[in-house]
C-alpha positions in Angstrom: 169.6 62.1 129.9 172.2 60.2 127.9 171.5 58.4 124.6 170.9 55.0 126.3 168.3 56.6 128.7 166.5 58.3 125.9 166.6 55.1 123.8 165.0 53.2 126.6 162.3 56.0 127.2 161.3 56.0 123.5 161.3 52.2 123.4 158.8 52.1 126.3 156.6 54.6 124.6 156.7 52.6 121.4 155.7 49.5 123.3 152.7 51.2 124.9 154.3 51.1 128.4 154.2 54.8 128.9 152.0 57.7 127.8 153.2 60.6 125.9 152.8 63.0 128.8 155.3 61.2 131.0 157.5 61.1 128.2 157.4 64.8 127.4 157.7 65.5 131.4 160.8 63.4 131.6 162.4 65.0 128.4 161.6 68.5 129.8 163.1 67.6 133.1 166.4 66.2 131.5 169.4 67.8 133.1 170.9 70.3 130.7 173.8 71.3 132.9 175.9 70.3 135.9 177.2 72.7 138.4 180.6 72.1 139.9 182.7 74.5 142.1 184.4 76.2 139.0 182.3 75.3 136.0 178.6 74.8 134.6 179.3 71.6 132.6 177.2 71.3 129.4 175.7 67.7 130.0 173.3 68.2 127.2 176.1 68.7 124.5 176.3 65.0 123.8 172.5 65.0 122.9 172.8 68.2 120.8 176.1 67.6 119.1 176.8 64.1 119.4 179.8 64.3 121.7 180.3 65.6 125.2 182.0 68.9 126.2 185.9 68.8 126.0 187.9 70.4 128.7 190.6 73.0 127.7 193.0 72.7 130.4 195.0 75.9 130.5 194.1 78.4 133.3 192.3 75.6 135.2 193.1 74.0 138.3 193.5 70.2 138.3 190.7 70.0 140.8 188.5 71.9 138.5 189.2 69.5 135.6 188.7 66.4 138.1 185.3 67.8 139.1 184.1 68.0 135.4 185.3 64.5 134.7 183.5 63.3 137.8 180.3 65.1 136.6 180.6 63.6 133.1 181.3 60.0 134.2 178.3 60.1 136.5 176.3 60.9 133.4 178.0 58.2 131.3 179.8 60.5 129.2 183.5 60.0 127.8 186.0 62.6 129.1 188.7 64.3 127.1 191.1 67.2 128.3 193.3 68.9 126.0 196.5 71.0 126.6 197.1 69.2 129.8 200.5 70.2 131.6 202.6 67.5 133.0 201.7 68.4 136.6 198.0 68.4 135.8 198.4 65.0 134.0 200.1 63.5 136.9 197.5 64.5 139.4 194.7 63.6 137.2 196.2 60.0 136.6 196.4 59.7 140.4 192.7 60.5 140.7 191.7 58.5 137.7 193.9 55.3 137.4 191.8 54.4 134.3 192.8 57.6 132.4 194.8 57.4 129.2 197.6 60.1 129.0 199.2 60.8 125.9 202.1 63.1 126.7 203.0 64.2 123.3 199.5 65.2 122.5 199.1 66.7 125.9 195.7 65.1 126.4 193.8 62.9 128.9 191.1 60.6 127.9 188.6 58.4 130.2 186.2 56.1 128.8 182.7 56.1 130.5 182.9 52.2 130.0 184.5 52.2 133.5 181.1 53.2 135.0 179.3 50.5 133.0 177.8 53.1 130.5 177.1 52.0 127.0 179.8 53.3 124.7 179.8 54.8 121.2 181.0 52.2 118.7 183.6 52.6 116.2 182.5 55.3 113.6 184.6 55.7 110.5 188.2 55.9 109.5 190.4 59.0 109.9 194.0 59.2 108.7 196.2 61.7 110.3 199.4 62.7 108.3 202.4 64.7 109.4 204.7 66.7 107.1 207.6 66.3 109.8 208.3 65.1 113.1 208.1 68.6 114.5 204.4 68.4 113.8 203.8 65.4 115.8 202.4 67.0 119.1 199.6 68.7 117.1 199.0 65.6 115.0 198.9 63.5 118.3 196.2 65.9 119.5 194.2 65.2 116.4 194.7 61.5 116.9 193.5 61.4 120.6 190.5 63.4 119.6 189.3 61.2 116.9 190.0 58.2 119.1 187.8 59.9 121.9 185.1 60.0 119.1 185.3 56.4 118.6 187.0 56.4 115.1 189.6 54.1 113.7 192.7 56.3 113.4 195.9 55.6 111.4 199.0 58.0 112.1 201.4 58.5 109.2 204.4 60.5 110.1 207.2 62.5 108.3 205.9 62.4 104.7 206.4 66.1 103.8 206.8 67.4 100.4 210.8 67.5 100.7 210.8 63.6 100.0 207.4 63.3 97.8 208.2 59.4 97.3 207.5 58.9 101.1 203.7 60.0 100.7 203.3 57.9 97.7 204.5 54.9 99.6 202.1 55.5 102.2 199.0 56.0 100.0 197.3 52.6 100.6 197.0 53.6 104.2 195.1 56.8 103.7 193.4 56.7 100.4 190.4 54.7 101.8 189.9 57.0 104.8 186.6 58.8 105.4 188.6 61.9 106.2 192.2 63.0 106.3 193.9 65.4 108.6 197.1 66.9 107.4 199.3 68.5 109.9 202.1 70.8 108.4 204.2 73.8 109.1 206.7 75.6 107.0 205.0 76.7 103.7 202.0 74.2 104.4 202.1 72.5 101.1 201.3 69.0 102.1 197.6 69.1 102.4 197.2 70.1 98.8 199.4 67.2 97.6 197.4 64.8 99.7 194.0 66.5 98.4 195.0 65.6 94.9 195.3 61.8 95.9 192.0 61.3 97.6 188.2 61.5 97.3 187.3 62.6 100.9 187.6 65.7 102.7 191.1 66.9 103.7 191.3 68.9 107.0 194.4 70.9 106.8 196.0 72.0 110.3 198.9 74.6 110.0 201.6 74.4 112.6 203.8 77.1 114.2 206.9 75.0 113.0 209.2 77.0 110.7 211.7 79.7 110.4 211.3 83.4 110.8 209.2 84.1 107.8 206.8 81.4 108.7 205.4 84.0 111.1 204.6 81.3 113.7 202.4 79.4 111.3 200.8 82.2 109.4 202.6 81.3 106.1 201.4 77.8 106.4 197.8 79.0 107.2 197.7 81.3 104.2 199.0 78.6 101.8 196.5 76.1 103.1 193.7 78.5 102.6 194.9 79.1 98.9 195.1 75.3 98.2 194.3 74.6 94.7 192.9 71.2 95.9 189.1 71.7 96.2 188.6 69.2 99.0 190.9 71.0 101.5 189.5 72.9 104.3 191.5 74.6 107.1 191.5 75.1 110.8 193.4 77.3 113.0 197.2 77.1 113.7 198.3 74.2 116.0 194.6 73.3 116.4 195.0 69.6 116.3 191.8 69.2 118.5 189.8 71.1 115.9 191.1 69.2 113.1 190.6 65.8 114.7 187.1 66.7 115.7 186.0 68.0 112.3 187.5 64.8 110.7 185.9 62.6 113.3 182.4 64.2 112.6 182.9 63.7 108.8 184.0 60.0 109.5 180.9 59.4 111.7 178.5 60.6 109.2 180.1 58.6 106.5 180.2 55.5 108.5 176.5 56.0 109.5 175.5 56.1 105.9 177.4 53.1 104.9 176.1 51.0 108.0 
């Protein structure tokens, strides 16, 4: 049962068109999962957590991903797959012409609007900032995730601390955001700088970009965890999806309070 079905059911109860017994029966019978050949799809996650299940593509066949998408679309749920290989992307695009593929982010998105299902409205503003262009794949993953969640997203690239004037020039674009995602490798200093300029949560995403002593992103991770800016929180190395999702949740809650 998706949000539209639940709303219609409760409206019928409010109008006296249905008794409480059938309402409880329908709620109890609501499908919690959907079985495909390779997965047990958590169709109830939209109701519990506000957004559908996301497909992590490595290790899965294209057919397995496509089956999950079909199951979600049949239940009016938007689809998102992350870390999609070029081969998987090509095959999925052939099966789902309406799919939006971001090759840099390695993501595939499909809107359930193609099935006529009600869609989540725009919910808050997220700014995604990169320290360097090498961080762009992780940043784009965050962008695609926040867009899938219905957020307005502004991507600001290549404003790292080696050229501090670049960040200040872009400040009007991110200072009014409900949440900011900052993606950086090397020493991971940029989230602290951004955090000192905004009155919203900053989700720091360390990347594996850097020379030997960066230890594949561990140096950036530790630098971000030790940030002096109190509004900075940190997700895992190269975890653009996690950064975008957390920022999207924050933005959605902020937007709901303002509406």
